[in-house]
Backbone as JSON Lines, residues from 0, in Angstrom:
{"i":0,"aa":"M","n":[-50.69,-87.66,-61.11],"ca":[-49.88,-87.27,-62.24],"c":[-48.06,-87.43,-62.08]}
{"i":1,"aa":"K","n":[-47.49,-87.77,-63.02],"ca":[-46.5,-87.97,-62.94],"c":[-45.48,-86.26,-62.9]}
{"i":2,"aa":"T","n":[-44.57,-86.51,-62.14],"ca":[-43.74,-85.02,-62.4],"c":[-42.39,-85.16,-62.8]}
{"i":3,"aa":"H","n":[-41.82,-84.35,-63.33],"ca":[-40.35,-84.85,-63.47],"c":[-39.76,-83.64,-63.17]}
{"i":4,"aa":"F","n":[-38.62,-84.08,-61.92],"ca":[-37.7,-83.33,-61.31],"c":[-36.47,-83.66,-61.39]}
{"i":5,"aa":"R","n":[-35.63,-82.41,-61.29],"ca":[-34.3,-82.87,-61.15],"c":[-33.47,-81.63,-60.21]}
{"i":6,"aa":"F","n":[-32.3,-82.21,-59.55],"ca":[-32.17,-81.61,-58.23],"c":[-30.9,-81.57,-59.02]}
{"i":7,"aa":"T","n":[-29.99,-80.64,-59.28],"ca":[-28.58,-80.6,-59.69],"c":[-28.02,-79.28,-58.26]}
{"i":8,"aa":"L","n":[-26.65,-79.8,-57.96],"ca":[-26.06,-79.31,-56.53],"c":[-24.59,-78.99,-57.46]}
{"i":9,"aa":"H","n":[-24.0,-77.62,-57.78],"ca":[-22.88,-77.2,-58.33],"c":[-22.12,-77.49,-57.18]}
{"i":10,"aa":"E","n":[-20.66,-77.71,-57.32],"ca":[-19.64,-77.92,-56.28],"c":[-19.42,-77.16,-55.63]}
{"i":11,"aa":"P","n":[-19.72,-75.77,-55.85],"ca":[-19.34,-74.32,-54.72],"c":[-20.67,-74.37,-53.67]}
{"i":12,"aa":"V","n":[-21.49,-74.79,-54.52],"ca":[-22.93,-75.04,-53.21],"c":[-22.91,-76.08,-52.62]}
{"i":13,"aa":"L","n":[-22.48,-77.15,-53.1],"ca":[-22.13,-78.44,-51.85],"c":[-21.25,-78.04,-51.18]}
{"i":14,"aa":"R","n":[-20.05,-77.17,-51.45],"ca":[-19.18,-77.25,-50.67],"c":[-19.47,-76.03,-49.43]}
{"i":15,"aa":"D","n":[-20.55,-74.88,-50.09],"ca":[-20.79,-74.17,-48.57],"c":[-22.07,-75.01,-47.77]}
{"i":16,"aa":"L","n":[-22.53,-76.19,-48.19],"ca":[-23.68,-76.79,-47.67],"c":[-22.88,-77.48,-46.67]}
{"i":17,"aa":"A","n":[-21.48,-78.14,-47.21],"ca":[-21.1,-78.88,-45.93],"c":[-20.17,-78.45,-45.03]}
{"i":18,"aa":"S","n":[-19.93,-76.64,-45.97],"ca":[-19.16,-76.19,-44.28],"c":[-19.84,-75.17,-43.43]}
{"i":19,"aa":"S","n":[-21.23,-75.59,-43.82],"ca":[-22.58,-74.77,-43.06],"c":[-22.31,-74.67,-41.45]}
{"i":20,"aa":"P","n":[-22.68,-73.57,-40.42],"ca":[-23.03,-74.04,-39.36],"c":[-23.98,-75.48,-38.87]}
{"i":21,"aa":"A","n":[-25.42,-75.1,-39.76],"ca":[-26.11,-76.15,-39.67],"c":[-25.56,-77.63,-39.83]}
{"i":22,"aa":"A","n":[-24.34,-77.79,-40.86],"ca":[-23.64,-79.06,-41.23],"c":[-23.09,-79.34,-39.53]}
{"i":23,"aa":"E","n":[-22.28,-78.71,-39.51],"ca":[-21.44,-78.84,-38.2],"c":[-22.29,-79.56,-37.06]}
{"i":24,"aa":"R","n":[-23.71,-79.24,-36.93],"ca":[-24.61,-79.48,-35.9],"c":[-25.47,-80.93,-36.05]}
{"i":25,"aa":"L","n":[-25.52,-80.63,-37.25],"ca":[-25.89,-82.36,-37.81],"c":[-24.79,-83.39,-37.72]}
{"i":26,"aa":"A","n":[-23.63,-82.98,-37.93],"ca":[-22.62,-83.98,-37.6],"c":[-21.97,-84.24,-36.11]}
{"i":27,"aa":"L","n":[-22.47,-83.4,-35.32],"ca":[-22.03,-83.55,-33.93],"c":[-23.52,-84.08,-33.34]}
{"i":28,"aa":"R","n":[-24.39,-83.92,-33.71],"ca":[-25.57,-84.71,-33.23],"c":[-25.54,-86.39,-33.49]}
{"i":29,"aa":"A","n":[-24.96,-86.48,-34.85],"ca":[-25.1,-87.66,-35.04],"c":[-23.99,-88.29,-34.56]}
{"i":30,"aa":"A","n":[-22.61,-88.08,-34.11],"ca":[-21.36,-88.23,-33.61],"c":[-22.02,-88.31,-32.27]}
{"i":31,"aa":"S","n":[-22.65,-88.05,-31.68],"ca":[-23.25,-87.58,-30.2],"c":[-24.22,-89.08,-30.1]}
{"i":32,"aa":"E","n":[-25.0,-89.3,-31.06],"ca":[-25.75,-90.37,-31.03],"c":[-25.39,-91.96,-30.8]}
{"i":33,"aa":"V","n":[-23.94,-91.89,-31.73],"ca":[-23.1,-92.96,-31.37],"c":[-22.62,-92.84,-30.44]}
{"i":34,"aa":"A","n":[-21.96,-92.01,-30.14],"ca":[-21.19,-92.23,-28.54],"c":[-22.22,-92.6,-27.4]}
{"i":35,"aa":"A","n":[-23.6,-92.01,-27.38],"ca":[-24.42,-92.05,-26.55],"c":[-24.85,-93.97,-26.24]}
{"i":36,"aa":"I","n":[-24.73,-94.34,-27.36],"ca":[-25.05,-95.55,-27.52],"c":[-23.86,-96.81,-27.09]}
{"i":37,"aa":"A","n":[-22.51,-96.28,-27.86],"ca":[-21.47,-96.72,-27.11],"c":[-21.35,-96.56,-25.6]}
{"i":38,"aa":"R","n":[-21.66,-95.42,-24.86],"ca":[-21.66,-95.19,-23.64],"c":[-22.2,-95.97,-22.77]}
{"i":39,"aa":"Q","n":[-23.9,-96.54,-22.99],"ca":[-24.66,-97.03,-23.01],"c":[-24.4,-98.89,-22.89]}
{"i":40,"aa":"E","n":[-23.33,-99.33,-24.04],"ca":[-23.49,-100.83,-23.98],"c":[-22.01,-101.22,-23.38]}
{"i":41,"aa":"A","n":[-21.29,-99.71,-22.84],"ca":[-19.96,-100.29,-22.72],"c":[-19.85,-101.32,-21.24]}
{"i":42,"aa":"P","n":[-18.76,-102.12,-21.73],"ca":[-19.08,-102.95,-20.33],"c":[-18.53,-102.24,-19.23]}
{"i":43,"aa":"K","n":[-19.24,-102.88,-17.93],"ca":[-18.53,-102.4,-16.76],"c":[-18.0,-103.45,-15.64]}
{"i":44,"aa":"N","n":[-17.09,-102.75,-14.97],"ca":[-16.57,-104.0,-14.16],"c":[-17.09,-103.66,-12.22]}
{"i":45,"aa":"R","n":[-16.66,-104.32,-11.98],"ca":[-17.28,-103.85,-10.24],"c":[-16.37,-103.22,-9.72]}
{"i":46,"aa":"Q","n":[-15.11,-102.88,-9.81],"ca":[-14.1,-102.18,-9.31],"c":[-14.6,-100.47,-9.46]}
{"i":47,"aa":"S","n":[-13.8,-99.8,-8.86],"ca":[-14.21,-98.33,-9.07],"c":[-13.71,-97.5,-10.13]}
{"i":48,"aa":"S","n":[-13.23,-98.4,-11.14],"ca":[-13.62,-97.83,-12.4],"c":[-14.43,-98.0,-13.48]}
{"i":49,"aa":"W","n":[-15.51,-98.31,-13.02],"ca":[-16.78,-99.06,-13.59],"c":[-17.34,-98.26,-14.84]}
{"i":50,"aa":"N","n":[-16.88,-97.13,-14.97],"ca":[-17.3,-96.39,-16.29],"c":[-15.95,-95.85,-16.95]}
{"i":51,"aa":"M","n":[-14.65,-96.36,-16.55],"ca":[-13.58,-96.13,-17.4],"c":[-14.24,-95.9,-18.83]}
{"i":52,"aa":"Y","n":[-14.66,-96.64,-19.46],"ca":[-14.85,-96.87,-20.68],"c":[-15.81,-95.75,-21.01]}
{"i":53,"aa":"S","n":[-16.6,-95.29,-20.3],"ca":[-18.19,-94.14,-20.98],"c":[-16.83,-93.02,-20.7]}
{"i":54,"aa":"R","n":[-15.92,-92.41,-19.68],"ca":[-15.47,-91.55,-19.44],"c":[-14.68,-91.21,-20.49]}
{"i":55,"aa":"S","n":[-13.75,-92.48,-21.16],"ca":[-12.99,-92.43,-22.07],"c":[-13.2,-92.1,-23.31]}
{"i":56,"aa":"I","n":[-14.52,-91.31,-23.54],"ca":[-14.86,-91.25,-25.1],"c":[-15.57,-89.87,-25.1]}
{"i":57,"aa":"S","n":[-14.63,-89.2,-26.11],"ca":[-15.27,-87.64,-26.51],"c":[-15.49,-87.33,-27.94]}
{"i":58,"aa":"I","n":[-16.13,-86.26,-27.85],"ca":[-16.49,-85.93,-29.19],"c":[-16.13,-84.8,-29.64]}
{"i":59,"aa":"D","n":[-15.89,-84.44,-30.72],"ca":[-15.38,-83.49,-31.32],"c":[-15.56,-83.31,-33.18]}
{"i":60,"aa":"T","n":[-15.47,-81.93,-33.46],"ca":[-16.03,-81.34,-34.7],"c":[-14.53,-80.79,-35.17]}
{"i":61,"aa":"F","n":[-14.07,-81.03,-36.77],"ca":[-13.15,-80.32,-37.12],"c":[-13.35,-80.18,-38.61]}
{"i":62,"aa":"R","n":[-12.61,-79.27,-39.11],"ca":[-12.86,-78.63,-40.46],"c":[-11.42,-78.89,-41.49]}
{"i":63,"aa":"D","n":[-11.94,-79.9,-42.48],"ca":[-10.61,-79.96,-43.5],"c":[-10.93,-79.17,-44.66]}
{"i":64,"aa":"E","n":[-10.53,-78.74,-45.0],"ca":[-10.59,-77.86,-46.81],"c":[-11.99,-77.19,-46.48]}
{"i":65,"aa":"G","n":[-12.74,-76.82,-45.39],"ca":[-14.01,-76.12,-45.15],"c":[-15.23,-77.26,-44.7]}
{"i":66,"aa":"T","n":[-14.66,-78.48,-44.96],"ca":[-15.91,-79.55,-44.96],"c":[-15.39,-79.64,-43.41]}
{"i":67,"aa":"V","n":[-16.97,-79.88,-42.88],"ca":[-16.96,-80.26,-41.39],"c":[-17.1,-81.59,-41.05]}
{"i":68,"aa":"H","n":[-16.15,-82.19,-39.82],"ca":[-16.43,-83.3,-39.88],"c":[-16.45,-83.68,-38.59]}
{"i":69,"aa":"A","n":[-17.1,-84.96,-37.65],"ca":[-17.12,-85.63,-36.7],"c":[-16.39,-86.08,-36.35]}
{"i":70,"aa":"V","n":[-15.85,-86.2,-35.22],"ca":[-15.07,-87.62,-34.63],"c":[-14.98,-88.26,-33.33]}
{"i":71,"aa":"I","n":[-15.09,-88.9,-33.11],"ca":[-15.49,-89.82,-31.55],"c":[-13.91,-90.3,-31.27]}
{"i":72,"aa":"Q","n":[-13.75,-89.93,-30.15],"ca":[-12.02,-89.96,-30.0],"c":[-12.27,-90.93,-28.67]}
{"i":73,"aa":"A","n":[-11.43,-91.72,-29.06],"ca":[-11.67,-92.71,-27.48],"c":[-9.9,-92.72,-27.11]}
{"i":74,"aa":"D","n":[-9.77,-92.9,-25.71],"ca":[-8.35,-93.08,-25.47],"c":[-8.18,-94.45,-25.47]}
{"i":75,"aa":"R","n":[-6.86,-95.23,-25.0],"ca":[-6.39,-95.95,-24.86],"c":[-7.47,-97.37,-24.25]}
{"i":76,"aa":"H","n":[-7.85,-97.29,-22.88],"ca":[-8.88,-98.35,-22.59],"c":[-10.09,-98.21,-23.35]}
{"i":77,"aa":"P","n":[-11.0,-97.58,-23.87],"ca":[-11.72,-97.72,-25.13],"c":[-11.12,-98.63,-26.2]}
{"i":78,"aa":"L","n":[-10.2,-98.22,-26.84],"ca":[-9.44,-98.55,-27.87],"c":[-9.02,-100.45,-27.71]}
{"i":79,"aa":"L","n":[-8.55,-100.44,-26.22],"ca":[-7.92,-101.86,-26.34],"c":[-9.44,-102.6,-25.96]}
{"i":80,"aa":"V","n":[-10.59,-102.12,-25.45],"ca":[-11.9,-103.18,-25.28],"c":[-12.51,-102.98,-26.79]}
{"i":81,"aa":"E","n":[-12.31,-101.87,-27.57],"ca":[-12.71,-102.61,-28.91],"c":[-12.21,-103.41,-29.61]}
{"i":82,"aa":"Y","n":[-10.48,-103.11,-29.66],"ca":[-10.03,-104.41,-30.61],"c":[-9.1,-105.27,-29.81]}
{"i":83,"aa":"G","n":[-9.04,-105.59,-28.95],"ca":[-8.53,-106.46,-27.82],"c":[-7.04,-106.18,-27.65]}
{"i":84,"aa":"W","n":[-6.76,-107.53,-26.94],"ca":[-5.61,-107.27,-25.99],"c":[-4.98,-108.31,-25.91]}
{"i":85,"aa":"R","n":[-3.28,-108.68,-25.7],"ca":[-2.87,-109.22,-25.54],"c":[-2.45,-109.24,-23.88]}
{"i":86,"aa":"D","n":[-2.55,-110.27,-22.82],"ca":[-2.23,-109.96,-21.49],"c":[-0.62,-110.25,-21.5]}
{"i":87,"aa":"K","n":[-0.34,-110.43,-19.87],"ca":[1.56,-110.44,-19.84],"c":[1.62,-111.72,-20.17]}
{"i":88,"aa":"A","n":[0.7,-113.18,-20.13],"ca":[1.15,-114.56,-20.17],"c":[0.79,-114.48,-21.7]}
{"i":89,"aa":"G","n":[0.56,-113.83,-22.66],"ca":[0.79,-113.94,-23.83],"c":[-0.86,-114.26,-24.72]}
{"i":90,"aa":"R","n":[-2.11,-114.6,-23.34],"ca":[-3.15,-115.35,-24.31],"c":[-4.1,-113.46,-24.78]}
{"i":91,"aa":"R","n":[-4.82,-113.89,-26.01],"ca":[-5.15,-113.01,-26.71],"c":[-6.75,-112.58,-26.47]}
{"i":92,"aa":"H","n":[-7.4,-111.86,-26.25],"ca":[-8.68,-111.27,-25.27],"c":[-8.93,-110.6,-26.24]}
{"i":93,"aa":"P","n":[-10.28,-111.27,-26.92],"ca":[-10.76,-110.36,-28.57],"c":[-11.51,-109.52,-28.17]}
{"i":94,"aa":"G","n":[-11.3,-108.2,-28.64],"ca":[-12.58,-106.93,-29.03],"c":[-13.8,-106.86,-28.72]}
{"i":95,"aa":"R","n":[-14.31,-106.34,-28.41],"ca":[-15.86,-106.31,-28.29],"c":[-16.47,-105.43,-29.43]}
{"i":96,"aa":"H","n":[-15.82,-104.7,-29.86],"ca":[-16.57,-104.15,-30.94],"c":[-17.86,-102.85,-30.63]}
{"i":97,"aa":"V","n":[-17.67,-102.0,-29.52],"ca":[-18.78,-101.43,-28.76],"c":[-18.69,-100.71,-29.7]}
{"i":98,"aa":"L","n":[-17.85,-99.72,-30.38],"ca":[-18.13,-98.29,-31.11],"c":[-18.66,-99.02,-32.32]}
{"i":99,"aa":"K","n":[-18.16,-99.73,-33.13],"ca":[-18.49,-100.07,-34.25],"c":[-20.08,-100.51,-34.36]}
{"i":100,"aa":"G","n":[-20.61,-101.31,-32.77],"ca":[-22.16,-101.96,-32.94],"c":[-22.69,-100.69,-32.99]}
{"i":101,"aa":"A","n":[-22.31,-99.41,-32.18],"ca":[-22.76,-98.6,-31.82],"c":[-23.21,-97.44,-33.4]}
{"i":102,"aa":"L","n":[-21.81,-97.36,-33.88],"ca":[-22.08,-97.33,-35.39],"c":[-23.36,-97.7,-36.2]}
{"i":103,"aa":"L","n":[-23.08,-99.22,-36.31],"ca":[-24.09,-99.83,-37.14],"c":[-25.63,-99.94,-36.76]}
{"i":104,"aa":"K","n":[-25.59,-99.63,-35.37],"ca":[-27.44,-99.61,-34.87],"c":[-27.48,-97.82,-35.36]}
{"i":105,"aa":"V","n":[-26.75,-96.78,-35.3],"ca":[-27.32,-95.58,-35.81],"c":[-27.25,-95.45,-37.38]}
{"i":106,"aa":"R","n":[-26.48,-96.64,-37.92],"ca":[-26.48,-96.53,-39.41],"c":[-28.16,-97.2,-39.91]}
{"i":107,"aa":"E","n":[-28.25,-97.7,-39.26],"ca":[-29.98,-99.26,-39.37],"c":[-30.98,-98.27,-39.12]}
{"i":108,"aa":"A","n":[-30.64,-97.71,-38.39],"ca":[-32.09,-96.47,-37.6],"c":[-32.32,-95.59,-38.77]}
């Protein structure tokens, strides 16, 4: 038996949903998944700063015009690993795109 269903969200209702505490928890959980995968796949070196990449990633939520957003913030070191850099000799070191790969893995799941 075929049923017809119509679901309409009016803008005030959608705004209430996007600004609810449940939306904040969902955004934080999604950002936590991305950050966990990025930390897991982070490059590690043999020196004392072997977990520099993992320690430099933080997660935060903020509100913009009532809508909740989750942000994964990376300090200088993860950004250099992500996008690449040039050393003092001028050689280009390509980025590893760890954060992008983590985001794509979560998006595909």
